[in-house]
N, C-alpha and C positions, 0 to 999 in steps of 0.2 A: 463710387462717390464716398468721400470721407465725411461722416456725419458728426464727427467730434467738434465740439464748440469750446474754443479756449475761454479762459476767464475774461480776457480783454473784450472778446466779442460779446460774451454774455452781459458784461457790464454796459456795453454800448447799446445793446438791444433794450435793456431795462431803462437806460436813460432816454432812449428815443420814445419809449412807451410813455414815460413820465412827461416828456416834452410835448406830447400830443395833448395831454390833459391840460397842461399849463398854457399852451398856445390858444386852445379854443376858449378857455376860461378868460384869458386876458383879451382875446378878440371880442368876446361878448361884452366885457367891461368897457373897452375902448370904443365900441360901436353903440354903447348905451342899450344893449338888448339883453342884459344879463337876466333880468327878471323874466323875460320871455323864453330864453334858452334853457336856463336851469330851473324850470318850473316844477319838475319832479325828478325822482331818482332814476327814471328810465334813461335820461340823457347820459348818465355815467356808463351805462351798458353800451349805449350807441357810440360813445367816445372810445371805449375799449375796442369795438369793432373798427373804428377809424385808425386807432393806433396800430392794430394788426395789419390793416391795409397799407399803412405807412412803412412798417418795418418789412412787409412782404415786397413792396416795390423797391425799397432801398436794397433788399437782399437780391433782387432780380438785376439790379444795376451793379451788383458785386461790391457794394459800398461797405460791406462788413468784412471784405477780403483785403482792403487796402491797409497799408501801414500808414496811419494818419500822421505819425511824426515826420513822414517824408512826403506829405501830400502837397500838391500844387494846384495851379488854377484849373487844371483838367478836372480834378476831383471836386473842386468847389462847383463848377458848372454842372457836374453829374448830380450833386446834391440838389441844386436848383431844379433841374429837369425832373428828377425823381419825385420831389415834393409837389411840384405842379401836377404831375400825373397822378400821384396818390390822392392829392386833394380833389382832383376831378373825378376820379373813381369813387371816392368817399361821398361826394355830393350826389353822383348818379345813384349810388346805392341807397342813400337816405331817401332821395326822391321816389325810388321804386317801392320802398316799404312805407311810403307816405309819411316820412318825418321831414317837416319843412323847417330849414334854417335860413336866415337872411343871406343873400349872396355875399354881402360885405363881411359877414363872419368867416366865410371860407377864404375870401381874399386876404383879410388881415391875418388870419390864422396861418395861411401859407407863407406870408412874409415873416411872421414870427418864427415859424418852424425852420425856415432857412437860417435865421439869425441864431436861434437856440442850437439847432443841430450842428451848424457850421461852427458856432462858438465852442461847443463841447469838443469838437475835433481839433479846433485851434489850440485849446487849452492842453489837450493831449500832446499836440505837437510841441508846444513850448516846453512842457514838462519833460518830455523825452530828450529834446535837444539839450536842455540844461543837464540832464543826467549824463549824457555822453560828454558834454564840455567839461564837466567836473569829475569825470571818471578818474579813479585813483590809478588806473593802469597807464603808466607812462609808455607811450609808443612812439616809434620814429615816424616822422611825417615828411616823407620825400615829396619833391615837387612832381606833380603827376599830370600826365596826358591820358584822358579818357577817350577810348575809341567806341563810339556809339552814343547817340543822343536820344535813344528811345527810353522805354520805361526802365530797363535795367541800368542804362547809363545815368538816367536822371537820379535813380535811387542812389547809385554809387557816388555821384557828386554831392548829393544833399547829405549822405551819411559822412563823407569826408569833411565837409564843411562843418558838421556838428561834432567833429572829433570822435567819431565812433571808433573805439579800439579795434573792432573787427574789420574796419576799412581804413588802415592808416595811410595817410597821404594828404597833401594839399592840392586840391583840383586847380589847375592853372589854365588849361585849355582842353577843348574837345574837338573830335572830328566825327563826321558822318557822311556816308556816301549818298545820302539823299539830298539832292540840291535844295529842296525846299527848307531843310533845317540849317543849311550853311548860313552863317551870318547872324543866326539867333543866339539867344543866351538861355542857358539851362541853369537856373538858380545862381544867376550872375556870372557863369562861366561861358565864354564865347565859343561857338562852334565855328572854328576858324578855317575849316577846309575838309577835304575828303581824306580818305586813308593814304592816298598818294602824297599827301602833304606831311606825313608822320615824321619822316627824317628831318625835313627843314624846320618843322615846329619844335622838334627836340632841340635842335641847335639854337633856334631863336629864343626860346624861353628857358633854356638850361634845364630840360626835363631829366629827372632821375628814375622815374618809374612810369611805365605804360600799363593801363588797365584795359583789357579787351572785354567790353561789355556788350557784346552782340551774340548772345546765345541762340537767337533764331536764325543766324546767318547759315547759308549752306556750307557744306564741307570744303568746297573749292574756295569760297569767299574767305573762310577762316584761315585756310592754308595760305592764301595769298597775303592776308593781312599779317599773319604771324611771320611770314618770310620777310616782309617790310620791316616789322618791328625788330627782328633779329639783326637788321643792319645797323641798328643803334647799340649803344653800350648800356641801355637802360635795363633794369630788372623788369621782367614781364609777368604780369599777374592777370587772372581772370576770376570769374564767379559763375555760379550755376544760373540757369534760367529761373527767375523768380516766379514766373507763371506756373512752374511745374512743382512748386513748393506749397505746403499747406500754411495757413495763416500762422499757426503756432511755430512753424519752422523759420519764417521770414526774419524773426527777431535776431536769430543767431547766424544768419547767412554772412559769410566772410570771404574775403579775398584768398585765393590760392595760387601757388606758383604754376605757371604754365609748364607742363611736362613734355618731354620728348614725344610721348604718345599723342599729344594734341597737335604735333607738327606732321604726323603721318599722313594726313589729308585723306582719311578713309572713314566712312560712317561706321560707327561701332556696331558690331554683330551682336545680336541678342539671341537668347536661348528660346527655341521653339518648344515650349513645354508640352505641346500636343504630341509631337513626335517622341520626345523623351519619356513622357509618362507611360507610354505603351509597354516599356520594358523595365521602368525604374520604380514607378509609384507602387508603394505597398510591398516592395520586395527588399531582400537582403542584398547589399552591394559590398563588394570587396575592392579596395583600391590599394594596390601594392605601391610602395614608394609614397604612401599617402601623406607623409609629412613634408615632402619636397615642394618645389615651386609649383609644378604642374599638378602633382597628386593632391596637394592641399587645396588648390583652386578647383579641381575636379570635385572634391568633397563639398566645397561651398556651393557650387552649382547644382550638384546632385541633390542637396538638401532642399533646394527650392522646389524639387519635383515630388517631394514627400515620399521617400522610400521609408520602409519599416525600420531598417538598420543600416548603418554605414560602418563597415569594418576597416579601420585604418591599419594597414600592415606596413612596418618600417623598422629599419635597424636602429634608428636614432630616437630615443624616447622623448627628448625634450621638445622637438618640434612637434611631434605627434600629440604630446599632452597639451600643449598650447592650442593646437588646432581643436582638439576635442573640447576644451574649455569654451573656446569661441562658438562652436556649433551648438553646444548644450545651452549656452546662454540665450541663443536666438531661436532655437528649434526645440521646444520642450516635448513634442510628441514623436521625436525620432531618437532611437537608441543609437548612441555612438560609442564604439568600443575600440580599444587599441590592442593590437597583437604585436609584440616585438619579435623580429626574427629576420632571417636572411633568406632571400629567394633561392640561394644556392643550397639551402638545407631542404631537401625534398621531403624528409620526414616531418619537419616543422610545418611546411606548406600543406601536406596532406592532413596534419592534425587541425589546422585552421579551417580547411574545407570541410572536414568531417564535423567540426563543431558548429559551423554557421551555415553550411550549405548555400553559399551565395548564388543568387540568380544571375547577376551580371558581375563580370570582373573587368576592371580597368587596370591594365598592366603598365604602370609608370615607372617602376623600379628599374634603374639602369645606371651604369657608369657613363657619364656623357661628356667629360672634359677631354677634349681632343688631345692636347699635348700630353696629359698624364697617361692616357691610354697608349700613346705611342711608346711610352717608357714601360708600361706594365701590360703588354698585349695579352698574356695568358690570363690575367685577372679579368680583362675585358671580355675575352671569350667565355670564361667561367660564369661571369655575372650576366652579360647581355645575351648570350647564346643558351647556355645550359640552365641559367636561372629562369629564363623565359621558358624553356622547355619543361622545367618542373611545374611551373604554374599552368602551362598548356596541359600537361598530362592530368594535373588535378582537376582542371575545369572539365576535361573530357570525362574523367572517371566519375566525377560527382555530378555530371550532367548539368552544368551551368547553362543557362539559355543563351548568354552572350559572353564573348571574350573580345575585349578591344585592346589591341596592342598599340602603344604609343611609339611611333617611329619618327624619323627625321629626314629632312632633305639631304643630310649627309650620307644617307643610305643610297643615294643616287650616284651612280658611277663614282663609288667612294675612293678617296685618296688617303683615308685615315683608318686606323684600326677600329676606332669607335664607329665610324660610318659603316665599315665592312661588317661588324658584328650585328649592327642593327639591321643590315639588309639580310643577314642570315636569319635574324629573328622573324622578318617578314616571310622568309621562305618556309620557316617552321610553322608559322601561323597558316600559310596557304596549304601546306602539306596536310595539316590536320583537318582543315576546313571540309575536305572531300569525304572524310570517313566518319566524322563525329556528328553527334546530334546537336552539339554546341554550335552556335553561329560565330565562327572565328573571323575577325576582320582587323585590319591595320589602318591607322590614320597617320599620314605623313605631313609634317609641316616644318617650317624653319625656326628661326630664333624667336624667343619670346622676351620681350622687353622686361627687365627687372628680375628675371630668374636668377637662381643661384648660380654664380660663375659666369653670367653674361657680362657684356662690356659696359652696360650702363651703371651698375653699382661700382665697377672698377673706375670708370671715368669720374664718377661723382667723388670717390675717395681721392683720386689723384688731384682734382680740382680743389677739394677742400684743403689739401696739403700744400697747395701753391703750384702744383704741376711738377714736371711736364705731363701731359696726357700722351700716352703711348699708343700708337697705331702701327700695325704690322706693315702696311703698304698703302700708299696713297690712292690706289685704284681698287683696293679690296672692297667688296659690297656683299650684302647679305639681305635676305628677306626677313621682315619683322612683323610680329603681331603682339597684342597685349596678352598677358596670361589669361585674363578672363575670356577673351575672344577665343583663344586656342581651346580652353576647357569646354566652352559652350559648343564649338563645332565638333569636338570629339564626341560629346554626348549625343548630339544630333545625328552624326554619322553612324553611331551605334544603332540608332533607331531605324536607320535606312538599310542596314546590312542585311543581306541574304546569306553570306557566307563566302569567304575567300577574296573579297574585294580589298584593294588598297585605296583608300580614300585620300584625295589630295585637296588640301585646303588652299583657298585663294588667299595668297599672301600680299596681293597688291604688287606694286613695283619694288624692285630691290633698291636698297639705300646704301650709299657710300659710307663706310664706317667713319671716314674722316669727316664727312658732313655732319654726322651724328655727334661727333666730338665737338666740332665747332658750334653747333646749336646748344649743346649743354654748357659750353663756356659762356656764350652769349646770354643763355637764360639765367646764368648766375650773375649777370650784370658785369661781366668781365670782358676784356678785349683780347681776342686771339692774337698771339704773337708778342703782345705787350705784357699783359697780366699773366697769361698762362701760355706757355709754349707747347707745340705738338711736335713729337719726335717719332721717327719711323724706325722700327726695330727689325724688319724683315719677316717674311712668312715663316711660320713655325712648322715643324715636321707634321705632315698629314693634312696641312691646311690648304684650302682652295683659294684661288683669287675670287671665285664667285661660285655660288651654290645653284643647283638645279633641282626642280621638282619632279622631273621625269627622266628616265633612262632613254638611251637612244632608240631602243625598240619599243618604247611605250607611247601610247597615245591616250586620250582621255574620253570619257563619255560624260554627258551632263547629268545632273540630278534635279530634282525639284527645287533644291536650294542652289542659288547661283554661286554661293561661296564654297560649295563642295562639288568635286568631281571625282570620277572613279578611273583609275588607271587600267589600261587594257594591256598590261604587260604579259609576257609569256609565263605560262604556268610551269611548274617544276614537278617532276614525278616523285611518287612516294619512295621508290628505291633509291633515286638520285639523292634525295634529301637525307635518307637514312645513312647512305655511304658517306656523305659530307659529315654528318654529325659524328660518325664513328671515327673518321680521320681526325677531326678537331679534338675529340675526346682523347685520343691517343697523344696528340701534341701537347695536351695539358701537362703531361708528366715529363716532357722534354724541355728543350730551351725556348726562349722567347723567339729566336730566329725561326725555329721550326714551327712555332704557332702561327707566325706571320706567313710563312711559306704555305701552310695548310690553308690559312684563311684566303689567301690568293687563289688557291685551287678551288676552294668551296664557293667563293664568290667571284665569277669570271670577270665581272666589270671592275673589280678592285685591283689597283696597282699601288704597291707600297711607294710612298713619296717622301723623300728626304730633302727638305728645302734648305738651301745654303743661305746664310745670312750675309 
């Protein structure tokens, strides 16, 4: 429970205490019993107790949590009920301690308290609305349809009406799936139908913006409503659940764009800190590739579990530096250090392990861009296989407790050099898991939304430039999850590991890339085919039409976490892995073609694929 009290709340508390004294004094005057009530100074102490009862009951009714500048009839009724209850409690209390006041004093004081306390809040409402109305921030005010006529929808409509710059828009009409609300008016705006009416209402009222204000809706309900909204050409906005915010945070709550992640239709996966803390809390943690998309999010999520030190190992100093500044600003009790280097440099890796003796290692450093690795296969082998081997050697030598290898669904029946090298990394991990004191494990998942090199930033840039948006094939599909989700599940899988497992993350249903592109265009308030065209460029070398999470010979075992499974794939012998590594190492000094041929032999499920456009 957050015990902090904002200045606004403290002022309201003080005013309500003063109002109690004023109301009882006026009540005694108006009922002509002032001389009887205020006969000695003891009454002032008694009124102080009554004031505390009043504010206590109002607090129990959450009347200090409301933003009174957006209050409605519901809040007014709450004040009436709260004051009636507190007056009754106060009267009983005085009777128990044998202090007798005329009943008419309690009746009149209750009426006065409703008027005074309600008046205070009304003045607050008027003052705040004027402030928003005359704000110097000039904002665009598009014609807006609000989806949801509950508490969040009511706040949205009222703030828009008061020209709050955080909620730009003119509220024209609202919808709600609750039949009892349909036909009513919220701050003068009619609830004109259900979510099924959205498309027709947009056309009827010339709507430019839709605000989805239903944070308490289920995932499936939101997914359905977002799908309806994207059938229109309106820009799509939403806002957080105001019940989950502190009072001092409500003032700044603002609309935000609906992102593609909102359209995935899956409940967000949260970090189970109980599992993670067993091997993270109070320990030194090393994250290779720590400045990258996955690596940096791993660092952010790890910091929540209170390690003693996070070592960010990366080739690129700028991203690592910015991440360190971010973490240090938020977590003052965690040491965050940067070590610049390349995982292909075994001496540098050993130096870092010698210096920090990490307890857990998250190996996220990798070349992951599929088309580029088709052009540079030896570099992919060097970095993704032998760079991994260097970190594995060091983790074993310096007896790290855990080593978590970040793999990919492209390692399953790979058709690309990148996927084959990541599969080889899995085999290296499994091969060491049987002989080392370190718990070696791998976590395999698909594409992460918004990561460096992913389609989302590319599509956004193409839309900003006016198009076209380029998709390789109309039927190509991929598994997706958010970067924070992927990082959380990786950390949790590490806590479950016993050694040698390949954990498979539940990615939900695969998504067509062209549907992703269309949704991004629509979320930008543009029309597919008119404002922004979609063109098909053909599959690239090494690219699959669809990805898999399991190889043909693999099955899965469940874990205590429904979002994490364990692969039951065939294990590979020590001698076999050693031989494969030796052949691949020899191929590094030869041609790219030879490296690909050796990779095919090392990874039996890999077949080099050259797509024709």
